[in-house]
C-alpha positions as semicolon CSV with decimal commas, in nm:
position;residue;x (nm);y (nm);z (nm)
1;M;8,759;6,799;5,978
2;E;9,023;6,534;6,056
3;K;9,247;6,797;6,220
4;L;8,956;6,911;6,436
5;R;8,886;6,552;6,539
6;Q;9,249;6,499;6,633
7;D;9,256;6,821;6,835
8;V;8,937;6,730;7,021
9;E;9,070;6,382;7,099
10;K;9,405;6,522;7,215
11;N;9,232;6,778;7,439
12;L;8,995;6,516;7,581
13;R;9,284;6,281;7,661
14;R;9,474;6,564;7,831
15;E;9,162;6,662;8,030
16;V;9,101;6,304;8,143
17;A;9,466;6,262;8,244
18;T;9,458;6,588;8,439
19;R;9,137;6,495;8,620
20;C;9,272;6,149;8,708
21;K;9,592;6,303;8,839
22;N;9,401;6,558;9,048
23;K;9,167;6,293;9,187
24;T;9,466;6,078;9,286
25;K;9,639;6,378;9,444
26;R;9,331;6,460;9,653
27;A;9,300;6,098;9,764
28;V;9,668;6,084;9,866
29;M;9,653;6,413;10,055
30;D;9,331;6,310;10,232
31;A;9,491;5,978;10,329
32;L;9,797;6,156;10,469
33;V;9,580;6,380;10,686
34;E;9,368;6,085;10,797
35;Q;9,672;5,881;10,901
36;A;9,847;6,162;11,087
37;G;9,798;6,130;11,458
38;F;9,952;6,439;11,606
39;E;9,818;6,748;11,779
40;L;9,829;7,076;11,592
41;P;9,961;7,401;11,737
42;T;9,652;7,610;11,813
43;A;9,826;7,929;11,701
44;L;9,889;7,786;11,352
45;V;9,527;7,676;11,313
46;Q;9,400;8,014;11,437
47;A;9,630;8,204;11,202
48;E;9,520;7,992;10,906
49;S;9,152;8,038;11,001
50;E;9,199;8,415;11,008
51;R;9,385;8,410;10,676
52;M;9,106;8,206;10,517
53;S;8,841;8,443;10,657
54;D;9,028;8,745;10,518
55;E;9,071;8,572;10,182
56;M;8,697;8,500;10,162
57;R;8,617;8,864;10,241
58;Q;8,851;8,977;9,964
59;Q;8,691;8,738;9,715
60;M;8,345;8,855;9,811
61;A;8,447;9,222;9,783
62;S;8,600;9,160;9,440
63;R;8,261;9,029;9,328
64;G;8,086;9,345;9,445
65;M;7,943;9,205;9,767
66;K;7,927;9,413;10,083
67;V;8,161;9,228;10,315
68;D;8,089;9,441;10,618
69;Q;7,745;9,278;10,631
70;A;7,878;8,922;10,590
71;P;7,957;8,747;10,918
72;L;8,271;8,547;10,846
73;P;8,430;8,471;11,182
74;P;8,753;8,274;11,160
75;D;8,589;7,985;11,351
76;L;8,385;7,908;11,037
77;F;8,710;7,797;10,874
78;K;8,856;7,611;11,172
79;N;8,814;7,254;11,038
80;Q;8,945;7,338;10,693
81;A;9,228;7,540;10,845
82;A;9,325;7,249;11,070
83;K;9,336;7,019;10,768
84;R;9,552;7,265;10,574
85;V;9,793;7,312;10,864
86;K;9,823;6,939;10,923
87;L;9,879;6,874;10,554
88;G;10,136;7,153;10,533
89;L;10,332;7,013;10,825
90;L;10,316;6,659;10,685
91;V;10,420;6,759;10,335
92;G;10,701;6,974;10,472
93;E;10,834;6,684;10,679
94;I;10,810;6,436;10,390
95;V;10,983;6,678;10,151
96;S;11,260;6,738;10,404
97;K;11,318;6,373;10,499
98;E;11,291;6,233;10,146
99;N;11,459;6,525;9,966
100;L;11,163;6,580;9,732
101;N;11,226;6,943;9,643
102;P;11,136;7,025;9,282
103;S;11,415;7,025;9,027
104;E;11,454;7,273;8,742
105;E;11,390;6,987;8,502
106;G;11,071;6,890;8,686
107;I;10,942;7,247;8,677
108;R;11,018;7,279;8,306
109;E;10,849;6,943;8,230
110;M;10,536;7,046;8,418
111;L;10,524;7,378;8,234
112;A;10,578;7,198;7,903
113;E;10,278;6,979;7,983
114;M;10,068;7,287;8,059
115;A;10,198;7,462;7,748
116;Q;10,044;7,201;7,519
117;A;9,717;7,389;7,546
118;Y;9,877;7,705;7,404
119;E;9,941;7,800;7,044
120;N;10,307;7,882;7,113
121;P;10,423;7,642;7,389
122;E;10,785;7,761;7,405
123;E;10,677;8,121;7,451
124;F;10,451;8,017;7,740
125;I;10,734;7,820;7,904
126;R;10,977;8,113;7,875
127;W;10,718;8,352;8,019
128;A;10,627;8,119;8,309
129;M;10,992;8,052;8,395
130;S;11,070;8,425;8,403
131;N;10,754;8,529;8,592
132;K;10,828;8,494;8,966
133;E;10,467;8,425;9,066
134;R;10,403;8,167;8,790
135;R;10,733;7,995;8,856
136;S;10,651;7,973;9,225
137;E;10,311;7,821;9,145
138;A;10,480;7,567;8,916
139;Q;10,730;7,479;9,191
140;A;10,444;7,418;9,435
141;V;10,266;7,187;9,190
142;V;10,583;6,988;9,122
143;L;10,654;6,963;9,494
144;E;10,302;6,825;9,555
145;D;10,347;6,583;9,265
146;N;10,678;6,465;9,412
147;V;10,509;6,396;9,746
148;V;10,216;6,217;9,580
149;N;10,452;6,001;9,374
150;W;10,656;5,914;9,683
151;V;10,343;5,820;9,881
152;L;10,213;5,609;9,592
153;K;10,542;5,418;9,584
154;E;10,540;5,362;9,960
155;A;10,171;5,287;10,013
156;K;9,948;4,999;9,921
157;V;9,751;5,130;9,624
158;E;9,439;4,994;9,462
159;D;9,361;5,105;9,105
160;K;8,999;5,164;9,016
161;A;8,861;5,197;8,663
162;V;8,637;5,498;8,606
163;D;8,452;5,589;8,287
164;V;8,505;5,937;8,143
165;E;8,154;6,064;8,215
166;S;8,175;5,965;8,583
167;L;8,520;6,121;8,614
168;I;8,402;6,450;8,469
169;K;8,088;6,462;8,683
170;E;8,280;6,365;8,996
171;T;8,550;6,628;8,958
172;E;8,327;6,922;8,862
């Protein structure tokens, strides 16, 4: 019973930490987009809108829905696409100027953190490092984390206490 209690506590702490980190990341990315005052290339926004429309059709089809009857014009995704494009350009510029590319050590540390949820963490890390798609996903997460950490160092930040129940409800 004690082992179960310890496991539940460990998992709850990890879940709370992950949710806090994700909430902070969203807030930082939203603040970056909000502060950016530049015009976006129309072609990039249109291309992203079309990609998002196609992606939604694929998701719907994979769930057995008839996509030919679903009107999903790219314009439905225009605002979200504009935000993604702006954020992509901002993050790319910050990464380039501040040299925030992910290191091998950073990727391995992130995977080690994820691996804690698995029965054999080292096996998961080896698999993820050797799987091109999983490694690429890990690189993207570390890159985002590097940008968030840089912004948090450079910006005026205000910490806010949140109880666990509110955090879980808010991030669901």
